[in-house]
C-alpha positions as a Markdown table, in Angstrom:
| # | Residue | x | y | z |
|---|---|---|---|---|
| 1 | Unk | 24.2 | -83.4 | -75.3 |
| 2 | Unk | 27.2 | -85.2 | -77.4 |
| 3 | Unk | 30.7 | -84.9 | -76.1 |
| 4 | Unk | 33.2 | -84.9 | -79.1 |
| 5 | Unk | 36.4 | -87.0 | -78.5 |
| 6 | Unk | 38.6 | -84.1 | -78.0 |
| 7 | Unk | 36.1 | -82.4 | -75.4 |
| 8 | Unk | 36.3 | -85.9 | -73.7 |
| 9 | Unk | 40.3 | -85.7 | -74.0 |
| 10 | Unk | 40.3 | -81.8 | -73.1 |
| 11 | Unk | 38.5 | -83.0 | -69.8 |
| 12 | Unk | 40.6 | -85.8 | -69.1 |
| 13 | Unk | 43.5 | -83.4 | -69.7 |
| 14 | Unk | 42.4 | -81.3 | -66.6 |
| 15 | Unk | 42.9 | -84.2 | -64.3 |
| 16 | Unk | 46.3 | -85.0 | -65.6 |
| 17 | Unk | 47.9 | -81.4 | -66.0 |
| 18 | Unk | 46.4 | -79.9 | -63.0 |
| 19 | Unk | 48.3 | -83.1 | -61.1 |
| 20 | Unk | 51.6 | -82.0 | -63.1 |
| 21 | Unk | 51.5 | -78.4 | -61.1 |
| 22 | Unk | 52.5 | -76.8 | -64.3 |
| 23 | Unk | 54.2 | -73.3 | -64.1 |
| 24 | Unk | 55.8 | -71.0 | -66.5 |
| 25 | Unk | 57.9 | -67.9 | -66.5 |
| 26 | Unk | 56.3 | -65.2 | -68.8 |
| 27 | Unk | 58.8 | -62.0 | -67.7 |
| 28 | Unk | 59.1 | -59.1 | -70.2 |
| 29 | Unk | 58.7 | -55.4 | -70.4 |
| 30 | Unk | 59.0 | -53.4 | -67.5 |
| 31 | Unk | 56.0 | -53.7 | -65.4 |
| 32 | Unk | 53.2 | -56.0 | -67.7 |
| 33 | Unk | 53.3 | -59.7 | -67.7 |
| 34 | Unk | 54.1 | -61.2 | -71.0 |
| 35 | Unk | 50.9 | -63.1 | -71.9 |
| 36 | Unk | 51.9 | -63.7 | -75.3 |
| 37 | Unk | 54.8 | -66.2 | -74.0 |
| 38 | Unk | 52.5 | -67.6 | -71.2 |
| 39 | Unk | 49.8 | -68.4 | -74.0 |
| 40 | Unk | 52.4 | -70.4 | -75.9 |
| 41 | Unk | 53.8 | -72.1 | -72.9 |
| 42 | Unk | 50.5 | -73.4 | -71.8 |
| 43 | Unk | 49.7 | -74.2 | -75.5 |
| 44 | Unk | 52.6 | -76.1 | -75.4 |
| 45 | Unk | 52.4 | -77.9 | -72.8 |
| 46 | Unk | 48.3 | -78.9 | -73.6 |
| 47 | Unk | 49.9 | -80.4 | -76.9 |
| 48 | Unk | 52.1 | -82.9 | -75.3 |
| 49 | Unk | 48.6 | -84.5 | -73.8 |
| 50 | Unk | 46.1 | -83.8 | -76.3 |
| 51 | Unk | 46.1 | -83.9 | -80.1 |
| 52 | Unk | 45.2 | -81.6 | -82.4 |
| 53 | Unk | 45.7 | -77.5 | -82.3 |
| 54 | Unk | 45.1 | -76.0 | -79.6 |
| 55 | Unk | 45.3 | -72.1 | -79.2 |
| 56 | Unk | 45.0 | -70.3 | -75.9 |
| 57 | Unk | 43.8 | -66.6 | -75.3 |
| 58 | Unk | 45.0 | -64.4 | -72.1 |
| 59 | Unk | 44.3 | -61.3 | -71.3 |
| 60 | Unk | 46.5 | -58.2 | -72.4 |
| 61 | Unk | 48.0 | -55.6 | -70.0 |
| 62 | Unk | 48.1 | -57.9 | -67.3 |
| 63 | Unk | 50.4 | -56.0 | -64.5 |
| 64 | Unk | 52.8 | -58.3 | -62.8 |
| 65 | Unk | 51.7 | -58.5 | -59.1 |
| 66 | Unk | 52.6 | -61.3 | -56.7 |
| 67 | Unk | 49.6 | -63.4 | -55.6 |
| 68 | Unk | 47.5 | -61.9 | -58.5 |
| 69 | Unk | 45.2 | -64.1 | -60.3 |
| 70 | Unk | 43.5 | -64.3 | -63.7 |
| 71 | Unk | 42.2 | -66.6 | -66.3 |
| 72 | Unk | 42.9 | -67.6 | -69.7 |
| 73 | Unk | 41.1 | -69.9 | -72.4 |
| 74 | Unk | 42.1 | -73.0 | -74.0 |
| 75 | Unk | 40.6 | -73.7 | -77.1 |
| 76 | Unk | 40.6 | -76.8 | -79.2 |
| 77 | Unk | 40.1 | -76.9 | -83.2 |
| 78 | Unk | 36.7 | -78.7 | -82.6 |
| 79 | Unk | 35.5 | -75.7 | -80.4 |
| 80 | Unk | 35.7 | -77.3 | -76.9 |
| 81 | Unk | 37.3 | -75.0 | -74.3 |
| 82 | Unk | 39.0 | -74.9 | -71.2 |
| 83 | Unk | 39.7 | -72.4 | -68.6 |
| 84 | Unk | 43.3 | -71.8 | -67.4 |
| 85 | Unk | 43.6 | -70.2 | -63.8 |
| 86 | Unk | 47.1 | -68.2 | -63.8 |
| 87 | Unk | 48.4 | -67.3 | -60.3 |
| 88 | Unk | 51.5 | -65.0 | -60.3 |
| 89 | Unk | 53.9 | -66.2 | -57.9 |
| 90 | Unk | 56.0 | -63.1 | -58.0 |
| 91 | Unk | 56.2 | -59.5 | -59.6 |
| 92 | Unk | 59.1 | -61.0 | -62.0 |
| 93 | Unk | 56.7 | -62.7 | -64.4 |
| 94 | Unk | 56.8 | -66.6 | -62.6 |
| 95 | Unk | 53.4 | -67.8 | -62.8 |
| 96 | Unk | 51.8 | -71.3 | -62.1 |
| 97 | Unk | 48.9 | -72.4 | -63.7 |
| 98 | Unk | 46.3 | -75.1 | -64.0 |
| 99 | Unk | 43.3 | -76.5 | -66.2 |
| 100 | Unk | 39.8 | -75.7 | -64.6 |
| 101 | Unk | 36.2 | -77.4 | -65.6 |
| 102 | Unk | 34.0 | -74.3 | -66.8 |
């Protein structure tokens, strides 16, 4: 299997970004997390490390619940992807996230 340069950079970013302990606040609305704001925050942070266009997709209608976990997907313009593991730190929209392989 031939791994593209961007895929290698994405894989390397897993280590670099995970070590940074990224967090974001994505609170808007009454009881649902503002996943669009989270997607923007994750995309912007990954974009600091990886050249090229990155898109991030998170599930919609995620209830704000302390300790709840869910996954988003980061996709590079070349088609390579990484999973983003998200943990809600509280029920006010504060989250921590990290890139994971697979």
